[in-house]
C-alpha positions in Angstrom: 89.5 121.7 93.6 90.4 118.4 95.4 91.8 118.9 98.8 94.8 117.4 100.5 96.6 116.5 97.3 99.9 118.1 96.1 99.4 119.7 92.7 101.7 121.5 90.2 100.8 123.4 87.1 100.3 121.3 84.0 102.6 123.8 82.1 105.5 122.9 84.4 106.1 119.4 82.9 109.6 118.6 81.7 111.4 121.5 83.3 113.7 119.5 85.6 111.7 120.1 88.7 111.9 123.9 88.6 108.4 124.5 89.9 106.3 124.6 93.1 103.5 122.4 94.3 100.4 123.6 96.1 98.1 121.7 98.4 94.7 123.1 99.6 93.4 121.8 102.9 90.4 122.8 105.0 92.7 125.0 107.2 95.3 126.4 104.8 97.1 126.5 101.5 100.6 124.8 101.5 103.4 125.5 99.0 106.6 123.5 98.5 109.5 123.3 96.0 109.1 120.3 93.7 112.8 119.6 93.5 113.0 119.0 97.3 110.9 115.8 96.8 109.0 116.6 100.0 112.1 117.0 102.2 112.3 120.8 102.1 110.3 123.5 103.9 106.5 123.9 103.4 105.1 127.5 103.4 101.7 127.7 104.9 99.2 130.5 104.1 95.6 131.2 105.1 93.0 131.0 102.4 92.7 134.8 102.5 96.4 135.3 102.1 96.5 132.8 99.2 93.5 134.5 97.5 95.2 137.9 97.8 98.3 136.5 96.2 96.4 134.9 93.3 94.4 138.2 92.8 97.7 140.1 92.7 99.2 137.7 90.1 96.1 138.0 87.9 96.3 141.9 88.1 99.9 141.9 87.2 101.1 143.3 90.5 104.3 141.2 90.4 105.2 141.7 86.8 108.7 143.0 86.3 
């Protein structure tokens, strides 16, 4: 994955900005709300924290 570029899921198109963007850097993974247009907060996670989150999503740990 290309680093230092904000990305959002291709499935999020046309939803009025109701999505998040993710940027992977050498040091961390950053997450922000798209509708804030870069003016809102950025959440920063270690690569290990992000991988644990992604693994949990894939395993259905957050399903309602």
